[in-house]
N, C-alpha and C positions, 0 to 999 in steps of 0.2 A: 739805442746806442747809448752804454751805461759809462759809467766814472772810468777815469783813465788817468795814466801817471801824465809826468810832461817833465822834461829836464832842461834848466836854463841857466845859461851864465850870465854872474849879478859884474857888470861892468860900471865904470863912471858913468858910458854914455844910457845904462839900462841899469839905473842905481836898486837898492833892494829898498824904498820906498815907493817907487814907479812898481817895482816888481809885486811888493803884495799887495797894490792896488788892484793892478791887473788881474791879480788871479782871484780877490776875492776872499770872504768871509768865513766860507766852507771850505776851500780848500785847506788842506795838510799840508804843511810840508814832514816829509817824509824821513828826508838826511840829505845833509849839507856834504860836499866835501871840500874842506878848508884846509888847504897848502900840504893835500896829498891824501891828508885823513878824513876816516870818516866820521861822520858826527852822526849820532841816531836820534830823532825828536822822542821823547817822554814825557809824561802829564808836569811832570817835577820840574825837568829842563825842556820849554819848548827852544826851538831854533830860529833865530835870529841870522836871517843873510847878512854877510858883507860884500862889499868889492872886492871878486877875483873866485870867490865861491862856486862851486856848483851846486844847484839845490836840485832835489828830487823832490816834486809835490806828488800829490792825489787831488785829483779834480773833479769838479760835478761834470757830469755830460753837458756838450757844447749843446744849448739850444738854438734851432735853425734860425737864422736872420726872418726876422720879419719881413711882407712885403706892403709895398705901400698897398692902401686900396685902391682899386681902380675907379680911376673915376670917370664917370660916364657922361658922354653930353651929349644930347639929341638938338641937333640940327634942323628945321623946320625946312624943309624941301616946297621949296613954290610951288611945283609943277605937281605934287602928291595932291 
């Protein structure tokens, strides 16, 4: 699976600081919907989400969750 788009509403419960941390440094915020108006990102004017915005970000592919290494235990069988 490759890169993907993700839409997120920024709220008091999910503030901009948490959102930016969660999407990571590789993600690009492409646009914001703020008070009904679209704001597009540019190199000259990167977007800074605010509470009440809806953000559309382009994110790298999800890494599959790592499984804990299986721990093998051997039990000595006294009957063996």
